C-alpha positions in Angstrom: -169.2 136.4 211.2 -170.9 138.0 207.4 -170.4 137.9 204.1 -169.8 141.4 201.6 -169.8 141.0 198.2 -169.8 144.3 196.4 -169.2 143.4 193.3 -168.8 139.6 191.3 -166.4 138.6 188.7 -163.0 138.0 188.5 -159.9 137.5 185.4 -157.3 134.6 186.2 -153.9 136.7 187.6 -151.5 134.0 188.3 -150.4 130.1 188.9 -152.7 130.1 192.2 -155.9 130.7 190.3 -155.7 127.7 187.7 -158.4 125.5 188.9 -160.2 128.6 191.0 -164.0 127.5 192.6 -165.2 130.6 191.5 -164.8 130.0 187.7 -165.6 126.6 188.0 -168.9 127.4 189.7 -169.4 129.9 187.2 -168.9 127.5 183.9 -171.2 125.3 185.4 -174.0 128.2 185.7 -172.9 129.4 182.5 -172.0 132.8 183.9 -168.8 134.7 182.7 -166.6 135.3 185.3 -164.4 137.7 183.5 -167.9 139.8 183.6 -167.1 142.4 186.7 -170.6 143.3 187.8 -171.8 145.2 190.8 -174.4 143.3 192.9 -177.5 144.0 194.6 -175.8 143.8 198.0 -173.3 146.7 197.2 -174.3 148.8 200.5 -175.0 145.9 202.8 -172.6 147.1 205.5 -174.9 150.1 206.3 -178.0 149.0 205.3 -180.6 149.9 208.0 -184.2 148.0 209.0 -186.6 150.6 207.9 -189.8 149.3 210.1 -190.7 147.4 212.9 -189.1 148.1 216.6 -185.1 147.7 215.1 -185.9 150.7 212.8 -183.2 152.5 211.9 -180.4 150.2 213.1 -178.0 148.6 211.0 -178.6 145.4 209.5 -175.4 143.8 210.4 -175.3 144.3 213.8 -172.3 145.7 215.7 -169.0 143.2 216.5 -169.3 141.2 213.7 -166.3 140.6 211.3 -167.3 141.0 208.0 -165.6 138.8 204.7 -165.0 141.1 201.2 -165.0 140.0 197.9 -164.2 136.6 198.5 -166.0 135.7 195.1 -163.5 138.3 193.5 -160.2 140.3 194.5 -161.2 143.9 196.3 -158.2 145.4 194.2 -159.3 144.6 190.9 -159.2 146.9 188.4 -162.4 147.0 186.9 -164.0 148.0 190.4 -161.8 151.4 190.4 -164.5 153.6 190.3 -166.8 151.5 193.0 -164.0 151.3 195.7 -163.8 154.9 196.9 -167.5 153.8 198.4 -166.8 151.0 199.8 -164.0 152.7 201.6 -167.1 155.0 203.0 -169.0 152.7 204.1 -165.7 150.6 205.7 -164.8 153.7 207.9 -168.7 154.3 208.6 -168.8 150.9 210.2 -165.6 151.2 212.4 -168.1 148.5 215.0 -166.8 146.0 212.5 -164.0 144.2 211.1 -163.4 143.6 207.7 -161.3 141.2 205.5 -160.3 141.2 202.5 -157.7 138.4 200.6 -155.1 139.8 197.5 -153.3 138.4 194.7 -152.8 142.0 193.5 -151.0 143.8 196.3 -149.1 145.8 193.7 -152.3 147.6 193.2 -152.6 148.5 197.1 -151.4 152.3 197.4 -153.1 153.6 194.4 -156.5 151.9 195.5 -156.3 153.6 198.7 -158.4 156.6 200.1 -156.9 159.9 200.9 -157.6 159.6 204.7 -155.8 155.6 205.2 -152.5 157.0 206.7 -151.2 154.2 208.8 -154.3 152.3 207.8 -158.2 151.8 209.1 -158.0 149.7 212.9 -161.1 147.5 210.9 -159.2 146.3 208.1 -157.3 143.2 207.5 -155.1 142.7 204.5 -154.3 139.2 203.2 -151.8 138.8 200.8 -152.4 135.7 198.6 -148.8 133.4 197.6 -148.8 130.1 196.1 -145.3 129.3 195.1 -141.5 131.0 195.8 -141.9 133.3 193.2 -145.5 134.9 193.7 -144.0 135.1 197.6 -141.0 137.1 196.6 -142.6 139.7 194.3 -145.7 140.0 196.5 -144.4 140.0 200.1 -141.8 142.2 199.0 -144.2 144.8 198.4 -146.4 144.0 201.4 -143.7 144.6 203.9 -143.5 148.3 202.9 -147.7 148.9 203.0 -149.0 151.1 205.7 -151.4 148.4 207.3 -152.4 147.6 210.6 -153.4 144.1 210.4 -151.5 141.9 208.1 -152.1 138.4 207.0 -150.6 135.8 204.9 -152.5 133.4 202.8 -150.7 130.3 201.2 -153.3 128.9 199.3 -153.5 126.8 197.0 -149.7 126.5 198.2 -148.2 124.4 195.3 -144.8 124.4 196.2 -142.6 124.6 199.2 -141.7 128.3 200.7 -139.4 130.4 202.4 -141.5 133.5 203.8 -139.6 133.8 206.9 -137.8 137.0 206.2 -141.4 138.4 205.9 -143.0 137.5 208.9 -142.5 141.1 210.7 -146.0 142.4 211.8 -147.6 139.6 210.1 -150.1 138.6 212.5 -151.5 135.1 210.8 -150.4 133.2 208.1 -152.7 130.6 206.6 -152.2 127.5 204.4 -154.0 125.3 202.1 -154.1 122.6 199.2 -155.8 122.7 195.9 -159.3 121.3 195.7 -159.8 119.7 192.2 -159.5 116.2 190.7 -156.5 117.3 188.6 -154.9 119.3 191.7 -151.7 119.9 191.8 -150.1 117.9 195.2 -149.9 119.7 198.6 -147.1 117.8 200.5 -147.5 117.9 204.7 -143.5 118.8 204.7 -144.4 122.3 202.6 -146.9 122.8 205.4 -144.8 121.5 208.4 -141.9 124.1 206.9 -144.1 127.0 207.1 -145.7 126.2 210.3 -141.9 126.0 211.7 -140.9 129.7 210.3 -144.3 131.0 211.9 -143.0 129.6 215.3 -139.7 131.1 215.1 -140.8 134.5 214.5 -144.0 134.2 216.7 -146.4 134.3 214.2 -150.1 132.6 214.5 -150.5 129.9 211.6 -153.4 127.8 210.7 -154.0 125.0 208.1 -157.2 125.7 206.5 -157.5 122.6 204.5 -155.6 119.0 202.7 -155.3 119.5 199.1 -157.5 116.8 197.1 -154.2 115.0 196.2 -151.8 115.5 199.2 -148.6 113.8 200.1 -147.6 112.7 203.6 -144.4 110.9 204.5 -143.7 109.7 200.5 -147.1 108.8 200.0 -150.0 110.2 198.1 -153.6 110.6 199.0 -156.5 111.1 197.0 -158.6 112.8 199.1 -162.9 113.9 199.0 -163.7 117.6 198.9 -165.5 117.3 202.0 -162.7 116.0 203.7 -160.1 118.9 203.3 -160.7 121.1 206.2 -161.8 118.3 208.3 -158.7 116.5 208.0 -156.3 119.6 208.2 -158.3 120.0 211.4 -157.0 116.4 212.4 -153.4 117.3 212.2 -153.7 119.6 215.1 -150.6 121.8 214.4 -152.5 125.1 214.4 -150.6 127.5 216.9 
């Protein structure tokens, strides 16, 4: 696994961004998250060793999964001038698998390289949704896009969602709660409902993390941030 953040910074975009961990972390460091800048690792996928026994080899080994723009959004409008170079690197490294998540799926068609066709086989796109309104809005677009590998990311999940009619062609649905002392509650019944929808449609499901404010069987729990992923794993409901 490798991380590739060709740029950093982002703009809050919808309800799910209210307690964004990137904005919170930047605020603690006095960094303006709304300033979008190209990073020093922009060329990371195609960097090669310059000396020694491995001279000329790519630094990222073949076969790895590369998580892209996990401190921003790959479809961010501010990065339009840089994205073409990223697509070229992604195509060059066909031996790697790239994953990016986006709340801006409506921009996808306008951000594609000319040779995209029906999609690059080494790219997975995750459409992020947080409530029913965003599910209806974004998944209607996502359904029709030419993408070979599709995931739906319900994180942070802030209300019950019916997405079953949008699961055709989706490989994985991920659900997770919000992480913040003021986090909006995650009700376990919402998680189980999405799981049942996935099971009926034969789509893989993953419960990635509980919410800081977690409700199960009508009982409210306050969880430490460090417990969120571990508690989700203990539920043992991944398919």
